[in-house]
Kinemage of the C-alpha trace (Angstrom):
@kinemage 1
@onewidth
@group {chain A} dominant
@subgroup {mainchain}
@vectorlist {calphas} color= white
{ca met a 1} P 0.000 0.000 0.000
{ca ser a 2} L 1.364 3.410 -0.974
{ca ala a 3} L 2.008 6.101 1.626
{ca gln a 4} L -0.930 8.356 2.453
{ca ile a 5} L -1.124 12.058 3.277
{ca thr a 6} L -3.939 14.278 4.581
{ca met a 7} L -4.882 17.593 3.024
{ca thr a 8} L -3.662 19.394 6.146
{ca gln a 9} L -0.256 17.728 5.837
{ca ala a 10} L -0.136 18.348 2.100
{ca ile a 11} L -0.763 22.092 2.332
{ca asn a 12} L 1.704 22.374 5.199
{ca arg a 13} L 4.341 20.597 3.109
{ca ala a 14} L 3.724 22.836 0.093
{ca ile a 15} L 4.183 26.007 2.164
{ca asp a 16} L 7.213 24.503 3.930
{ca glu a 17} L 8.888 23.667 0.604
{ca ala a 18} L 8.181 27.109 -0.820
{ca met a 19} L 9.544 28.853 2.283
{ca ala a 20} L 12.680 26.709 2.204
{ca glu a 21} L 13.326 27.579 -1.444
{ca asp a 22} L 12.549 31.304 -1.297
{ca glu a 23} L 13.134 33.626 1.670
{ca gly a 24} L 10.563 35.979 0.170
{ca val a 25} L 7.717 33.586 0.982
{ca ile a 26} L 6.045 34.753 4.199
{ca leu a 27} L 2.854 33.784 6.029
{ca leu a 28} L 0.553 36.214 7.849
{ca gly a 29} L -2.690 35.478 9.650
{ca glu a 30} L -4.516 35.097 12.920
{ca asp a 31} L -3.020 32.420 15.201
{ca val a 32} L -0.631 31.071 12.549
{ca ala a 33} L 2.548 31.190 14.682
{ca ala a 34} L 3.773 28.552 17.116
{ca lys a 35} L 2.614 30.438 20.225
{ca gln a 36} L -0.940 30.300 18.911
{ca gly a 37} L -0.736 26.629 17.914
{ca gly a 38} L 0.082 26.830 14.222
{ca gly a 39} L -3.320 27.989 13.097
{ca val a 40} L -6.862 26.946 13.965
{ca phe a 41} L -6.614 24.050 11.485
{ca lys a 42} L -2.872 23.428 12.126
{ca ile a 43} L -1.863 24.205 8.549
{ca ser a 44} L 1.186 26.185 9.689
{ca ala a 45} L 2.247 23.807 12.474
{ca gly a 46} L 6.028 23.639 12.746
{ca leu a 47} L 6.727 26.503 10.367
{ca thr a 48} L 7.545 29.108 13.021
{ca glu a 49} L 10.175 26.803 14.479
{ca lys a 50} L 11.836 26.500 11.064
{ca tyr a 51} L 11.522 30.021 9.718
{ca gly a 52} L 10.976 32.307 12.690
{ca glu a 53} L 8.287 34.787 13.668
{ca asn a 54} L 9.434 37.346 11.102
{ca arg a 55} L 8.279 35.030 8.312
{ca val a 56} L 5.388 33.294 10.094
{ca arg a 57} L 3.675 36.240 11.697
{ca ala a 58} L 0.564 36.116 13.870
{ca thr a 59} L -1.553 39.206 13.273
{ca pro a 60} L -4.305 41.084 15.086
{ca ile a 61} L -7.894 40.100 14.343
{ca ser a 62} L -8.122 42.366 11.307
{ca glu a 63} L -8.624 40.894 7.860
{ca gln a 64} L -8.116 44.321 6.316
{ca ala a 65} L -4.706 44.553 7.986
{ca ile a 66} L -3.703 41.034 6.941
{ca val a 67} L -4.566 41.445 3.262
{ca gly a 68} L -3.407 45.065 3.095
{ca ala a 69} L -0.016 44.149 4.555
{ca cys a 70} L 0.300 41.239 2.146
{ca val a 71} L -0.537 43.401 -0.878
{ca gly a 72} L 2.159 45.836 0.197
{ca ala a 73} L 4.623 43.013 0.775
{ca ala a 74} L 3.902 41.588 -2.679
{ca leu a 75} L 4.570 44.974 -4.246
{ca ala a 76} L 7.863 45.108 -2.330
{ca gly a 77} L 9.083 41.824 -3.813
{ca phe a 78} L 7.853 39.221 -1.321
{ca arg a 79} L 5.520 36.278 -2.010
{ca pro a 80} L 3.113 36.548 0.913
{ca ile a 81} L 0.490 34.026 1.964
{ca ala a 82} L -2.448 35.551 3.808
{ca glu a 83} L -4.542 33.219 5.931
{ca ile a 84} L -8.131 34.380 6.358
{ca met a 85} L -9.526 31.944 8.876
{ca leu a 86} L -12.990 31.502 7.327
{ca met a 87} L -14.223 32.522 3.898
{ca asn a 88} L -17.041 34.733 5.169
{ca phe a 89} L -14.373 36.936 6.728
{ca val a 90} L -12.918 37.862 3.331
{ca thr a 91} L -15.865 40.233 3.009
{ca val a 92} L -14.065 42.534 5.442
{ca ala a 93} L -11.108 42.818 3.056
{ca met a 94} L -12.930 43.095 -0.276
{ca asp a 95} L -11.511 46.542 -1.050
{ca gln a 96} L -7.927 45.308 -0.674
{ca ile a 97} L -8.632 42.155 -2.700
{ca val a 98} L -10.790 43.561 -5.510
{ca asn a 99} L -9.553 47.133 -5.895
{ca his a 100} L -5.887 46.591 -5.076
{ca ala a 101} L -4.587 43.026 -5.401
{ca ala a 102} L -6.642 42.220 -8.507
{ca lys a 103} L -6.145 45.531 -10.335
{ca leu a 104} L -2.661 46.844 -9.596
{ca arg a 105} L -1.067 44.946 -12.467
{ca phe a 106} L -3.647 46.439 -14.836
{ca met a 107} L -3.450 49.924 -13.314
{ca ser a 108} L 0.348 49.941 -13.676
{ca gly a 109} L 0.270 48.915 -17.329
{ca gly a 110} L 1.672 45.488 -16.484
{ca gln a 111} L 4.698 46.886 -14.667
{ca thr a 112} L 3.660 45.648 -11.216
{ca asn a 113} L 2.842 42.085 -10.204
{ca val a 114} L 1.034 41.091 -7.020
{ca pro a 115} L 2.198 37.530 -6.225
{ca leu a 116} L -0.163 36.910 -3.314
{ca val a 117} L -1.980 33.794 -2.095
{ca ile a 118} L -5.060 34.294 0.075
{ca arg a 119} L -5.813 31.025 1.836
{ca thr a 120} L -9.237 30.584 3.345
{ca thr a 121} L -11.478 27.754 4.462
{ca thr a 122} L -15.192 27.105 4.447
{ca gly a 123} L -17.676 24.284 4.135
{ca val a 124} L -21.201 23.137 4.878
{ca gly a 125} L -21.970 20.245 7.189
{ca val a 126} L -20.137 21.128 10.396
{ca gly a 127} L -22.733 23.342 12.077
{ca phe a 128} L -20.812 26.604 11.764
{ca gly a 129} L -23.906 28.568 10.742
{ca gly a 130} L -24.690 31.254 8.223
{ca gln a 131} L -21.746 33.575 8.898
{ca his a 132} L -19.031 30.901 8.755
{ca ser a 133} L -19.997 28.462 5.977
{ca asp a 134} L -20.422 30.259 2.649
{ca met a 135} L -18.729 29.252 -0.601
{ca leu a 136} L -18.129 32.628 -2.268
{ca glu a 137} L -15.966 31.514 -5.186
{ca ala a 138} L -18.294 33.055 -7.795
{ca trp a 139} L -17.652 36.523 -6.339
{ca phe a 140} L -13.934 36.211 -6.979
{ca ala a 141} L -14.205 34.371 -10.293
{ca his a 142} L -16.114 37.454 -11.498
{ca val a 143} L -13.116 39.720 -10.789
{ca ala a 144} L -10.575 40.060 -13.580
{ca gly a 145} L -7.051 39.666 -12.244
{ca leu a 146} L -7.814 37.004 -9.628
{ca lys a 147} L -7.231 33.287 -9.918
{ca val a 148} L -9.502 31.025 -7.868
{ca val a 149} L -8.449 27.550 -6.796
{ca thr a 150} L -10.088 24.825 -4.715
{ca pro a 151} L -8.680 21.290 -4.330
{ca ser a 152} L -10.711 18.157 -3.667
{ca asn a 153} L -7.908 15.931 -2.378
{ca ala a 154} L -4.584 16.099 -0.572
{ca ala a 155} L -2.261 15.522 -3.526
{ca asp a 156} L -3.938 18.260 -5.564
{ca ala a 157} L -3.897 20.574 -2.540
{ca gln a 158} L -0.133 20.237 -2.304
{ca gly a 159} L 0.456 20.699 -6.020
{ca leu a 160} L -1.964 23.580 -6.430
{ca met a 161} L -0.542 25.421 -3.412
{ca arg a 162} L 2.969 25.211 -4.856
{ca ala a 163} L 1.683 26.572 -8.173
{ca ala a 164} L -0.296 29.319 -6.420
{ca ile a 165} L 2.735 30.527 -4.459
{ca ala a 166} L 4.801 30.609 -7.653
{ca cys a 167} L 2.117 32.534 -9.549
{ca asn a 168} L 2.772 36.230 -10.209
{ca asp a 169} L -0.907 37.115 -9.844
{ca pro a 170} L -3.125 36.981 -6.744
{ca val a 171} L -4.713 33.607 -6.048
{ca ile a 172} L -7.724 32.874 -3.834
{ca phe a 173} L -7.075 29.381 -2.439
{ca ile a 174} L -10.235 27.814 -0.987
{ca glu a 175} L -9.931 24.855 1.385
{ca asn a 176} L -12.944 22.834 2.532
{ca ile a 177} L -13.120 22.077 6.244
{ca leu a 178} L -14.457 18.584 5.646
{ca cys a 179} L -11.528 17.734 3.362
{ca tyr a 180} L -8.690 18.491 5.786
{ca gly a 181} L -8.589 14.987 7.226
{ca leu a 182} L -9.109 13.154 3.935
{ca lys a 183} L -6.172 11.059 2.774
{ca ser a 184} L -4.836 10.398 -0.689
{ca asp a 185} L -1.681 8.829 -2.082
{ca asp a 186} L 1.361 10.851 -1.078
{ca pro a 187} L 2.729 12.504 -4.240
{ca gly a 188} L 6.074 13.105 -2.535
{ca pro a 189} L 8.076 16.334 -2.271
{ca gly a 190} L 8.123 18.824 -5.117
{ca his a 191} L 4.698 17.927 -6.504
{ca ile a 192} L 3.153 20.732 -8.583
{ca val a 193} L -0.269 20.874 -10.260
{ca pro a 194} L -0.558 23.660 -12.860
{ca leu a 195} L -3.261 26.251 -12.328
{ca gly a 196} L -6.065 26.213 -14.870
{ca lys a 197} L -5.886 22.482 -15.619
{ca ala a 198} L -8.851 20.252 -14.742
{ca ala a 199} L -8.603 16.538 -13.961
{ca val a 200} L -10.726 13.815 -15.520
{ca thr a 201} L -11.203 12.020 -12.205
{ca leu a 202} L -13.386 9.284 -13.680
{ca glu a 203} L -13.907 8.513 -17.355
{ca gly a 204} L -17.396 7.803 -18.657
{ca ser a 205} L -19.463 7.923 -21.824
{ca asp a 206} L -23.069 8.859 -20.966
{ca cys a 207} L -23.051 12.040 -18.862
{ca ser a 208} L -20.446 14.463 -17.506
{ca ile a 209} L -20.555 15.821 -13.959
{ca ile a 210} L -18.451 18.980 -13.714
{ca thr a 211} L -17.589 19.931 -10.162
{ca tyr a 212} L -14.832 20.968 -7.751
{ca gly a 213} L -13.875 20.848 -4.082
{ca arg a 214} L -15.732 18.587 -1.681
{ca thr a 215} L -18.559 17.831 -4.107
{ca val a 216} L -16.129 15.866 -6.277
{ca leu a 217} L -16.517 13.157 -3.625
{ca asp a 218} L -20.307 13.262 -4.020
{ca ala a 219} L -19.981 13.037 -7.795
{ca leu a 220} L -17.757 9.960 -7.564
{ca glu a 221} L -20.192 8.300 -5.159
{ca ile a 222} L -23.107 8.994 -7.494
{ca ala a 223} L -21.122 7.748 -10.485
{ca glu a 224} L -20.537 4.455 -8.702
{ca arg a 225} L -24.228 4.206 -7.801
{ca leu a 226} L -25.358 4.901 -11.372
{ca ala a 227} L -22.860 2.445 -12.824
{ca gly a 228} L -25.022 -0.229 -11.240
{ca glu a 229} L -27.883 1.058 -13.377
{ca gly a 230} L -25.824 0.892 -16.546
{ca ile a 231} L -25.136 4.650 -16.707
{ca ser a 232} L -21.513 5.628 -17.351
{ca val a 233} L -20.679 8.965 -15.686
{ca glu a 234} L -17.572 11.031 -16.369
{ca val a 235} L -16.417 13.209 -13.448
{ca ile a 236} L -14.435 16.388 -14.121
{ca asp a 237} L -12.669 18.040 -11.170
{ca leu a 238} L -12.045 21.649 -12.206
{ca arg a 239} L -9.406 22.237 -9.468
{ca thr a 240} L -9.059 25.823 -10.743
{ca ile a 241} L -12.336 27.739 -11.011
{ca ala a 242} L -10.894 30.878 -12.587
{ca pro a 243} L -9.645 30.459 -15.170
{ca tyr a 244} L -11.391 27.126 -15.586
{ca asp a 245} L -10.211 24.526 -18.062
{ca glu a 246} L -12.869 25.092 -20.710
{ca ala a 247} L -11.165 22.819 -23.235
{ca thr a 248} L -11.319 19.760 -20.975
{ca val a 249} L -14.908 20.489 -19.923
{ca thr a 250} L -16.070 21.044 -23.497
{ca ala a 251} L -14.333 17.901 -24.772
{ca ser a 252} L -15.967 15.815 -22.055
{ca val a 253} L -19.474 17.104 -22.714
{ca glu a 254} L -19.020 16.882 -26.471
{ca lys a 255} L -18.222 13.204 -25.938
{ca thr a 256} L -21.090 12.393 -23.551
{ca gly a 257} L -23.661 14.872 -24.879
{ca arg a 258} L -24.994 15.515 -21.377
{ca ala a 259} L -23.796 17.562 -18.408
{ca val a 260} L -24.605 18.244 -14.766
{ca val a 261} L -22.687 21.090 -13.112
{ca leu a 262} L -22.437 20.592 -9.359
{ca his a 263} L -21.187 22.849 -6.575
{ca glu a 264} L -21.730 23.407 -2.870
{ca ala a 265} L -22.263 27.141 -3.294
{ca val a 266} L -25.726 28.598 -3.742
{ca lys a 267} L -27.072 27.651 -7.174
{ca gln a 268} L -28.344 31.119 -8.156
{ca tyr a 269} L -25.730 33.159 -10.066
{ca gly a 270} L -23.088 30.566 -9.255
{ca thr a 271} L -20.065 29.217 -11.096
{ca gly a 272} L -22.317 26.554 -12.587
{ca ala a 273} L -24.314 29.210 -14.446
{ca glu a 274} L -21.219 30.408 -16.299
{ca ile a 275} L -20.141 26.880 -17.214
{ca ala a 276} L -23.645 25.888 -18.334
{ca ser a 277} L -23.897 29.008 -20.486
{ca arg a 278} L -20.540 28.385 -22.129
{ca leu a 279} L -21.450 24.767 -22.838
{ca asn a 280} L -24.675 25.865 -24.507
{ca glu a 281} L -22.775 28.418 -26.600
{ca lys a 282} L -20.116 25.923 -27.648
{ca leu a 283} L -22.202 22.779 -28.082
{ca phe a 284} L -25.649 23.994 -29.095
{ca gly a 285} L -27.091 21.369 -31.429
{ca lys a 286} L -24.784 18.635 -30.097
{ca leu a 287} L -26.257 18.353 -26.601
{ca lys a 288} L -28.593 15.430 -26.023
{ca ala a 289} L -30.230 17.152 -23.028
{ca pro a 290} L -30.189 20.578 -21.355
{ca val a 291} L -27.258 21.266 -19.043
{ca thr a 292} L -28.440 20.951 -15.442
{ca arg a 293} L -27.126 22.848 -12.412
{ca ile a 294} L -27.093 21.538 -8.826
{ca gly a 295} L -26.169 23.818 -5.910
{ca gly a 296} L -27.018 24.903 -2.405
{ca ala a 297} L -30.360 26.388 -1.435
{ca phe a 298} L -30.895 30.133 -1.900
{ca ser a 299} L -30.645 30.852 1.802
{ca ala a 300} L -28.094 31.521 4.484
{ca val a 301} L -26.624 28.234 5.701
{ca pro a 302} L -28.654 27.026 8.706
{ca met a 303} L -26.906 25.983 11.912
{ca ala a 304} L -29.395 23.284 12.975
{ca asn a 305} L -28.142 19.956 11.648
{ca ala a 306} L -31.390 18.824 10.037
{ca leu a 307} L -31.821 22.137 8.219
{ca glu a 308} L -28.165 22.275 7.207
{ca gln a 309} L -28.380 18.789 5.712
{ca ala a 310} L -31.470 19.886 3.764
{ca trp a 311} L -29.534 22.927 2.478
{ca ile a 312} L -26.628 20.866 1.099
{ca pro a 313} L -26.883 19.696 -2.525
{ca asn a 314} L -28.682 16.380 -2.213
{ca lys a 315} L -27.006 13.240 -3.541
{ca asp a 316} L -30.338 11.822 -4.667
{ca ala a 317} L -30.993 15.047 -6.583
{ca ile a 318} L -27.623 14.677 -8.318
{ca ala a 319} L -28.449 11.130 -9.344
{ca asp a 320} L -31.921 12.189 -10.500
{ca ala a 321} L -30.418 14.982 -12.614
{ca val a 322} L -28.225 12.468 -14.428
{ca arg a 323} L -31.165 10.095 -14.912
{ca ala a 324} L -33.284 12.958 -16.267
{ca ala a 325} L -30.563 13.859 -18.751
{ca met a 326} L -30.400 10.249 -19.887
{ca asn a 327} L -34.167 10.109 -20.369
{ca trp a 328} L -34.573 13.522 -22.007
{ca lys a 329} L -36.876 13.306 -25.021
{ca gly a 330} L -36.635 16.913 -26.227
């Protein structure tokens, strides 16, 4: 059996490797230093001991200060990593992210890069409630100048983090709380996954499920269930949401003729809407059924377990969407 690694360990390793290779890589955030335990989710455990508090710096509880300092550091030649504890808290720093980090390269006529990674975590299913659980990736995918990344497994998390740190543009790196403890085969040191390249996680011939992050796991489970019914599902893990790998997505759906776009974020105005629209533009006349979108309910995420579970994209609904596509009569 091959060695295994968790997503927490994988992201920690990626940051560790980058810091060892480049003294300009620094980490700022609440509770990230050794005295505070290496972060709430232990991503930065052990890094203070290796690189010191000047490079692994615990900050006040001020997201504006964290991102603002990191934008300035990026302009000064560093490669900062900002940890924003939970994704809802990025709303406090939207001016720094949208009006500064994303636009300074454009505003300077390409003379100024902002090599910044903003790490944040979120996820539905842990009872954190409406102000701590939102997937807001569509907000950032809408902003020119930002790259948006979200891994579904440990190996990809390591490789994508290395690529994000090396990128000369700002990257929003979204980690799902429920994925931190998940294990995958250890890719070993130095593993890099290029930004903007999707993975065909499972090959199939009847219907494509396009997804990313934690819901990749749901898609694979549904694919296995439907295989027992004679339906062959192809699962595409975007890995990078902006820019997304349109060529891989289009090729998959052109092959299967059917598509379900799945994400944990609210369905309305989500990433799935953009992908569905592009598929219709590219493959109109070739599709065997309308492209279907599956997402969270149009509501704040409830805290009560029963309501939260009802909010989450339902696995039965995913399976039904594939079945409906297969049975579409036009």
